[in-house]
N, C-alpha and C positions, 0 to 999 in steps of 0.2 A: 504494500499500499504506499502510495506516494503521499508525502506531507509537503505542503507549500507554507513557506514562512508568511505569516501574516503580520502586517504591522500591528503592534498592541495599541488598542484603543480602550480607553476607560469610559465607562458610562458616566456621563455628566448628569448632575441632578436635573438640569432641563431635558436630558433625554429620556428620564425615567417616565415622564408623561407621555412621550412620543411612543416608547416601548409599550407601555399599557394600552395606550390608544390603538396602536398597530396589532397587538395581540387580540384585543377585543373586536377590532374591525375584520380581521381575518375570520373570526368566528362568525360575525354577522354576515360577511360576504358568502361564507361557506353555506350558511343557512339559506340566505336569499337565493343563491344559485339553485339550490334544491326546490325552492318554492316558485320562483319567478324566472321568466326568460331572460337570457343573457342581456339583451338590449335593454331592458328595464334596469337591471342592476347596473350596467354600464352607464345609463343616463344618471343614476343617483351619484356615481363617483365623479363624474365630470360636472354635475351641477355645482359642486362646492367651489370650483374655480371662479364661477361668475360672482359668488358671493364674498369671496375674500380676495384681497390683494395686499400682500404685506411687504414692508420694506425689510431688507435684511442687513444686518451689520456685517455678515459675511457675504461673499460673492455667491452668485447662483450655483456654480459648480461645486462650491464647498457645502452649500445647504443641501444639494442633490445627494452628494457623497455621504453626508451625515445622516440624512434620513434613509437612505439605502442601507447603510450599515445598521442602523437601528432595527429597521423593519426586518432586515435579514436575521439579526439576533432574535427577534420575536418570532420569526418563522422556524428557526432551529429549536426554540424552546416551547413550541405549541404543543398542545396536547393532541391536536389533530394533524394529519398528514396535509400540509398546505401545498397545493398544486400550484404550478407556475401561473395559472390564470388567477386563482385567488390571491396570490401573492401581487401579482401585476395590478389587479384592480384596487387592493389595498395601498400599493405603492402610489397609484395614480391619485387616489383620494388623499393620501398624506401630503403628496407634492402639491395638489390643487389647494389644500388648505394653507400651504406656504406660498400660494400665488404662482406656482410653476405649472403651466399646462402642459402635460405630457400626453402623447396619443398611444393607444394600445395597439400593438402589431401582432399579427399571427403568421407563423410560418409552419411549413411541413418539411420533412426530409423522409428518404428511405434509407434505412439502416438494417442490415441482415435480413433483407427481404420484407421488412415490415415498415409501415408508415408510421412516423412519430410526428407529433404536433407539439408546438411551443407558443407561448404567449410571452411578449416583453413590452417594455415601454421606449419610446423615442422622445427626445426633447431636442428641438431644432435639428432634426435629421440624424442625430446620434443615438445610439443605444443606451439605455439606462439599466443597470442592473444585470447586464449580460455582456460577455466579452464581444468585440467586433468579430473575432474569428468564430465563435459559436454562432453569432448572428448570421454570418455568411454561409454556414452549413445548411440554414433552412432557406427554402424558397418562400418568400414572402407572400401571402395570400392579399389579394386586393379586394376591399369591400367598398361598395358605394354607401356612403351614410344614408340612413333611412330619412325619408321625408317626415317633415313635421305634419304633413296633411295625411289624413287617412280617407282616401277617396270612397272607401267602401262603407264608411260610418259617416252618414250625413245627419248633422244635428240640425233640426228645424225648430 
């Protein structure tokens, strides 16, 4: 088993709130995805960015890095097995709360004769929480955003 050296990071008191929020949000998203369709849960995670715009004392990349690290720590210590989709939606929500709009991306690859899917975030065209090497292994799926209009539901 190969071990990578990780930079030692200490959980700051300010990170504890983010850690607990991430842990609970992962649980909420897990339950939500079992009860509601993906597009509805995705709308909830994106809606936060419209409501909040924060100014950061740190640069945007530092904020993204810190939130990713804390959310990853919450994922590793979660009682549930948190899939990439649940982690990605949680991370999108946390970043949106910090005023950083990130887009969910989906990709597929074929490995050992089986298809595998993966979800990740991008901010300004750069992947978040996934290495560029891993991102390149997946063929990105393209989705057209759903229209806000529902032509088959007419309200009169």
